[in-house]
C-alpha positions as a Markdown table, in Angstrom:
| # | Residue | x | y | z |
|---|---|---|---|---|
| 1 | Met | 41.3 | 81.6 | 126.4 |
| 2 | Ile | 42.9 | 79.7 | 129.3 |
| 3 | Ser | 45.6 | 81.7 | 131.1 |
| 4 | Gln | 49.1 | 80.3 | 131.4 |
| 5 | Ala | 48.7 | 80.0 | 135.1 |
| 6 | Asn | 45.6 | 77.8 | 134.6 |
| 7 | Lys | 47.5 | 75.6 | 132.1 |
| 8 | Phe | 50.3 | 75.1 | 134.6 |
| 9 | Gln | 47.8 | 74.4 | 137.3 |
| 10 | Glu | 46.2 | 71.7 | 135.2 |
| 11 | Leu | 49.6 | 70.2 | 134.3 |
| 12 | Ala | 50.6 | 70.3 | 138.0 |
| 13 | Val | 47.4 | 68.4 | 138.9 |
| 14 | Ala | 48.1 | 65.9 | 136.2 |
| 15 | Leu | 51.6 | 65.4 | 137.4 |
| 16 | Asn | 50.4 | 65.2 | 140.9 |
| 17 | Asn | 48.0 | 62.4 | 139.9 |
| 18 | Leu | 50.7 | 60.6 | 137.9 |
| 19 | Ala | 53.3 | 60.8 | 140.6 |
| 20 | Gly | 50.9 | 59.7 | 143.4 |
| 21 | Val | 51.7 | 62.9 | 145.3 |
| 22 | Pro | 49.1 | 63.6 | 148.0 |
| 23 | Thr | 46.8 | 66.6 | 147.5 |
| 24 | Pro | 47.1 | 69.3 | 148.5 |
| 25 | Leu | 50.8 | 69.7 | 147.6 |
| 26 | Ser | 53.3 | 70.3 | 150.3 |
| 27 | Val | 56.0 | 72.8 | 149.8 |
| 28 | Ala | 58.5 | 70.1 | 148.9 |
| 29 | Asp | 56.0 | 68.4 | 146.5 |
| 30 | Phe | 55.3 | 71.8 | 144.9 |
| 31 | Ala | 59.0 | 72.3 | 144.4 |
| 32 | Arg | 59.3 | 68.9 | 142.7 |
| 33 | Val | 56.4 | 69.7 | 140.4 |
| 34 | Arg | 58.0 | 73.1 | 139.6 |
| 35 | Ala | 61.3 | 71.4 | 138.8 |
| 36 | Val | 59.5 | 68.9 | 136.4 |
| 37 | Leu | 57.6 | 71.8 | 134.8 |
| 38 | Ala | 60.9 | 73.7 | 134.3 |
| 39 | Arg | 62.6 | 70.8 | 132.7 |
| 40 | Thr | 59.5 | 70.2 | 130.5 |
| 41 | Lys | 59.5 | 73.8 | 129.5 |
| 42 | Asp | 63.2 | 73.7 | 128.6 |
| 43 | Ala | 62.7 | 70.5 | 126.6 |
| 44 | Leu | 59.8 | 72.0 | 124.7 |
| 45 | Ala | 61.7 | 75.1 | 123.9 |
| 46 | Ala | 64.7 | 73.0 | 122.6 |
| 47 | Val | 62.3 | 71.1 | 120.3 |
| 48 | Glu | 60.8 | 74.4 | 119.0 |
| 49 | Arg | 64.2 | 75.8 | 118.3 |
| 50 | Glu | 65.2 | 72.6 | 116.5 |
| 51 | Glu | 62.0 | 72.7 | 114.4 |
| 52 | Ala | 62.5 | 76.3 | 113.6 |
| 53 | Gly | 66.0 | 75.6 | 112.4 |
| 54 | Ser | 65.0 | 72.8 | 110.0 |
């Protein structure tokens, strides 16, 4: 089973590639990726709550 940290790392790499952010990530770039991940997590949680309610 892939750990949650590995899943987030894979997603960060994918976002990094999509955004054209140079690798390795700078502190500012990492902060941007974390912000995107946080918004994505919140959006997924909202969808799950909505699906659970219907």
